[in-house]
C-alpha angles and dihedrals in degrees: 000000000000124000120231134185115208124194116201133192116186123213115245091241092062094067117047094163135005091255087064091064093067094047089048090052096046094050095046093045091051092053092047093049087053100043099032108030095163093061113108121194115225103175140349126199136182105217139193116233137050089335133056100207141020114199125185115201142155128236135173093239148357092264092061091047088052090051090054090053093048093051092050093049090052095051099041100033078236139157114228139189124201125201129179116229138195123201112253093242092053089045091055089052092054092048092047089062094052118099106280091010097115092085093063112121117232105222 
């Protein structure tokens, strides 16, 4: 499974009141579970800054991650960014096998 980070910013029109947020989340998650059953949520955060939410999830491929982002956009009238991510430990293993990578310290 691949790891993805998704940043989401909801449009002001999508949330007329705080109670709408839970309804929006429930509907979007039901749709994702139905259309993308192999997706596993790792973490969800509400954040301060240019985006409203940061989600970390795993999916079998890029197409599935794109489906998740599209579903979220359609429910929240939102903008999304999807990034692939590699755990630091695995990244160090990749780098170690590059030419000249053997000198990388493992901290």
